[in-house]
C-alpha positions in Angstrom: -42.9 -12.4 2.6 -41.2 -9.9 0.2 -43.4 -7.6 -1.8 -43.2 -7.9 -5.6 -41.2 -5.2 -7.3 -43.2 -2.4 -8.6 -43.0 -2.2 -12.5 -40.8 0.5 -13.8 -42.7 3.4 -15.2 -40.9 5.2 -18.0 -41.2 8.6 -19.5 -42.8 7.1 -22.5 -45.5 5.5 -20.3 -46.3 9.0 -18.9 -46.4 10.6 -22.3 -48.8 7.9 -23.6 -51.1 8.3 -20.6 -51.1 12.1 -21.0 -51.6 11.9 -24.7 -48.5 14.0 -25.5 -45.2 13.5 -27.1 -42.2 12.1 -25.1 -40.5 15.5 -25.8 -43.3 17.4 -24.1 -43.3 15.0 -21.1 -39.6 15.4 -20.8 -39.8 19.2 -20.8 -42.4 19.1 -18.0 -40.7 16.5 -15.8 -37.1 17.3 -16.6 -37.1 20.9 -15.6 -36.5 22.3 -19.1 -36.6 26.0 -19.7 -38.7 25.5 -22.8 -42.3 26.6 -22.2 -45.1 24.0 -22.3 -48.8 25.0 -22.7 -50.5 24.9 -19.3 -53.1 22.3 -20.5 -50.4 19.9 -21.6 -48.3 20.5 -18.4 -51.2 19.7 -16.2 -52.0 16.5 -18.2 -48.4 15.3 -17.8 -48.3 16.1 -14.1 -51.6 14.2 -13.5 -50.4 11.2 -15.5 -47.1 11.1 -13.7 -48.8 11.2 -10.3 -51.3 8.5 -11.3 -48.5 6.2 -12.5 -46.2 7.1 -9.6 -43.5 8.1 -12.0 -40.0 8.8 -10.6 -37.5 10.5 -12.8 -34.2 8.7 -13.2 -31.9 11.1 -11.5 -28.8 9.2 -12.5 -29.7 9.2 -16.2 -30.6 12.9 -16.0 -27.3 13.7 -14.3 -25.4 11.9 -17.2 -27.3 13.9 -19.8 -26.7 17.1 -17.8 -23.0 16.4 -17.4 -22.2 20.2 -17.3 -23.8 20.3 -13.8 -21.3 17.9 -12.2 -17.9 18.5 -10.6 -15.7 15.4 -10.0 -13.3 15.7 -7.1 -10.3 13.3 -7.1 -8.7 13.1 -3.7 -5.8 11.3 -2.2 -7.6 10.3 1.0 -11.2 10.9 2.1 -10.7 9.7 5.7 -8.7 12.7 7.0 -10.5 15.5 8.9 -8.8 18.2 6.9 -10.0 16.6 3.6 -13.5 16.4 5.1 -13.4 20.2 5.6 -12.3 20.8 2.1 -14.9 18.6 0.5 -17.7 19.9 2.7 -16.9 23.5 1.5 -16.8 22.3 -2.1 -20.3 20.7 -1.8 -21.7 23.9 -0.3 -20.3 26.1 -3.0 -21.4 23.8 -5.8 -24.9 23.5 -4.4 -25.2 27.3 -4.2 -24.2 27.4 -7.9 -26.7 24.8 -8.9 -24.1 22.1 -9.5 -23.2 18.9 -7.6 -20.0 17.1 -6.5 -18.9 13.5 -6.8 -15.8 12.3 -4.9 -13.3 9.6 -5.6 -10.3 8.5 -3.6 -6.9 7.4 -5.1 -4.8 6.8 -2.0 -2.3 9.3 -3.4 -0.9 6.9 -6.1 -0.2 8.2 -9.6 -1.6 5.1 -11.2 -4.9 5.4 -9.4 -5.1 9.1 -10.2 -4.6 8.3 -13.9 -7.2 5.5 -13.8 -9.7 7.7 -12.0 -9.2 10.7 -14.3 -9.8 8.4 -17.3 -13.0 7.1 -15.8 -14.2 10.5 -15.0 -13.6 11.7 -18.5 -15.9 9.0 -19.8 -18.6 10.4 -17.4 -18.2 13.9 -18.9 -18.2 16.1 -15.7 -18.1 19.9 -16.2 -14.8 20.1 -14.2 -12.2 18.0 -12.5 -10.8 19.1 -9.1 -7.7 17.1 -8.0 -6.6 17.4 -4.4 -3.2 16.0 -3.5 -0.1 16.9 -1.5 1.8 17.0 -4.8 1.0 16.4 -8.5 4.0 16.4 -10.9 3.8 17.0 -14.6 6.2 14.1 -15.2 4.3 11.6 -13.2 3.9 8.3 -15.1 6.1 9.8 -17.9 3.6 12.6 -18.4 0.6 10.4 -19.0 -1.5 11.9 -16.2 -0.8 15.4 -17.6 -1.6 14.3 -21.1 -5.0 12.9 -19.9 -5.8 16.1 -18.1 -4.8 18.3 -21.1 -7.0 16.1 -23.3 -9.9 16.6 -20.9 -9.5 20.4 -21.2 -9.3 20.2 -25.0 -12.6 18.4 -24.9 -14.1 21.4 -23.0 -13.6 20.4 -19.4 -11.9 22.4 -16.7 -9.1 21.2 -14.3 -8.4 22.8 -10.9 -5.7 21.4 -8.5 -5.7 21.9 -4.8 -2.1 21.2 -3.6 1.5 21.7 -4.9 1.9 21.2 -8.6 3.9 22.2 -11.7 1.0 21.4 -14.0 -0.4 24.2 -16.2 -3.8 24.4 -14.6 -5.6 26.6 -12.0 -4.1 25.7 -8.7 -4.6 26.5 -5.0 -1.6 25.8 -2.7 -0.7 26.3 0.9 2.4 27.9 2.2 3.3 25.0 4.4 6.9 25.9 4.7 6.4 29.5 5.7 3.6 28.8 8.1 5.6 26.0 9.8 8.6 28.3 10.1 6.4 30.8 12.0 5.2 28.1 14.3 8.8 26.9 15.0 10.0 30.4 15.7 7.3 30.8 18.3 8.3 27.5 20.0 12.0 28.5 20.1 11.2 32.0 21.4 9.0 30.4 24.1 12.2 28.9 25.6 12.1 25.3 24.3 15.6 24.0 23.7 14.9 20.4 22.8 12.5 19.7 19.9 11.2 16.5 18.3 9.4 16.8 14.9 6.9 14.1 14.2 7.3 14.4 10.4 5.0 11.7 9.0 5.9 9.8 5.9 9.3 10.6 4.5 9.0 12.5 1.2 5.2 13.2 1.2 4.8 16.7 -0.2 2.9 18.7 2.3 4.3 17.2 5.5 7.8 17.3 4.0 7.4 21.0 3.4 6.2 21.5 6.9 9.1 19.6 8.4 11.6 21.7 6.4 9.9 24.9 7.6 10.0 23.8 11.2 13.7 23.0 11.0 14.4 26.3 9.3 12.5 28.2 11.9 14.2 26.5 14.8 17.7 27.0 13.3 17.1 30.7 12.6 15.9 31.2 16.2 19.2 29.8 17.5 18.3 26.2 18.4 21.3 23.9 18.3 21.2 21.3 15.5 21.9 18.4 17.9 18.8 19.3 19.8 16.5 19.0 16.8 15.3 15.4 16.2 13.1 14.2 13.3 10.9 11.1 13.7 9.1 9.6 10.6 6.0 7.5 10.8 2.4 7.1 9.7 0.4 10.2 9.1 -2.3 9.1 11.5 -3.3 9.2 15.1 -1.7 5.8 15.7 1.5 7.1 14.0 1.6 10.0 16.5 0.8 7.7 19.5 3.6 5.2 18.6 6.2 8.0 18.0 5.4 9.6 21.3 5.6 6.3 23.1 9.1 5.7 21.7 10.1 9.2 22.7 8.9 8.7 26.3 10.9 5.4 26.4 14.1 7.3 25.4 13.5 10.1 27.8 12.4 13.7 27.3 15.1 16.4 27.9 13.4 19.5 29.3 12.3 22.0 28.1 11.0 19.8 25.3 8.5 20.4 22.5 6.9 18.0 20.1 5.9 19.5 16.8 3.6 17.3 14.7 3.2 17.6 10.9 -0.6 17.6 11.4 -3.2 17.8 14.1 -4.1 14.1 13.9 -0.5 13.1 14.6 -0.4 15.6 17.5 -3.6 14.3 19.0 -2.2 10.7 18.9 1.0 11.9 20.6 -0.9 13.7 23.4 -2.9 10.5 24.0 0.4 8.5 24.4 1.8 11.2 26.8 -1.3 11.0 28.9 -1.1 7.2 29.1 2.5 7.5 30.2 1.8 10.1 32.9 3.6 12.8 31.0 1.8 16.2 31.4 1.1 18.5 28.4 2.3 21.2 28.6 4.0 21.1 31.9 6.4 18.3 30.9 6.3 18.7 27.1 4.6 21.2 24.7 2.8 19.8 21.7 1.8 21.5 18.4 -0.1 20.4 15.3 -1.0 21.8 11.9 -4.3 22.3 10.0 -6.6 23.3 12.9 -9.2 20.6 12.5 -12.4 20.8 14.6 -11.0 18.3 17.1 -8.1 20.6 17.9 -10.3 22.6 20.2 -12.1 19.6 21.7 -9.1 17.8 23.1 -7.6 18.6 26.5 -5.5 20.6 26.6 -6.6 22.5 23.5 -4.1 22.2 20.7 -1.7 24.9 19.6 -1.6 24.6 15.8 -1.5 26.4 12.4 -4.9 27.2 11.1 -5.1 26.6 7.3 -8.0 28.1 5.3 -9.1 24.7 4.2 -12.8 25.6 3.7 -11.8 28.7 1.8 -9.6 26.7 -0.5 -12.4 24.2 -1.2 -14.9 26.9 -2.0 -12.4 28.8 -4.2 -11.6 25.6 -6.2 -15.3 25.2 -7.1 -15.5 28.9 -8.1 -12.6 28.5 -10.4 -14.0 25.3 -11.8 -17.3 27.0 -12.7 -15.8 30.3 -13.9 -15.3 31.3 -17.5 -12.1 30.0 -18.9 -9.1 32.3 -18.5 -5.3 32.1 -18.1 -4.4 29.6 -15.4 -4.0 31.2 -12.0 -2.0 30.3 -9.0 -3.3 31.1 -5.5 -1.1 30.6 -2.4 -2.8 30.5 1.0 -0.9 31.0 4.2 -1.8 29.5 7.6 -2.2 31.4 10.8 -0.6 30.5 14.1 -3.2 29.7 16.8 -1.7 29.5 20.3 -3.8 27.4 22.7 -3.2 25.4 25.9 -0.9 22.6 24.7 2.2 24.8 24.8 3.8 26.7 27.6 6.6 29.3 27.8 9.8 28.3 29.6 11.9 31.1 31.1 15.6 30.3 31.2 
């Protein structure tokens, strides 16, 4: 049999029981910096304990909107985004703030809708993470909404590629991918398939362009560079690799994936088909998620400073307002067991 709900105890009830004003009770129980006489403080605390009073954290958060940082992300399900958000939460907690997170699935309409909703909730700062945010998106309406938020005293920080006039942290996807491709070409691979993810998506498109540039500059023939588009997911990598096996792998072959999740899916398909990595085909990823060192063989990849970017975004969001800054972070090539050298 369900228990009856316990009656809600309000701050006004505590104040009445303690014989003090609601303002005094609020100062004691709400963590105010205003001093309350010890006698009154003890009376409030005793009354609150007797009445089993619990402060309404949600309401207090709304009143203390300056403590909150709203993160608006494309996709919260990816391991790389998880690393960024975890670093944001740690940095915010150390600064006495807290983070809320919303997902938009990377669509401009959902981004605009979410930003409008967050403006009504009055967070101290908005951090938008996206592969690409354009100033002319939705005829400039998203930019106008963000500028209005800053005029109201908020702060906007973007993690990703953008031409908007806000603090921004980007990644040198093109340059880092070019370095990876140069390493693969110099390792003797003469046939390369790039698992490029969704066509036109900002970050993976930049990586694909960098991979192609690195391979070309290292002397790989154009006809031996193939680009395969598909879902940016483990299943997308699995399906692409399965199609590649059906067509045949010309040795020495390398598969360069636009991110680690795609690469791990491809390795699973190769294993299922009896194709050995790296003896039959080398495989590389991008991001250096935690799983990259747990798979067998361990994945060669580009390590992006994802946690550093998340922490820096929060530092910028909480810092005193200054001229908008642009920070570009470069990845580092990490060679592991999923690639092998081929001597001509």
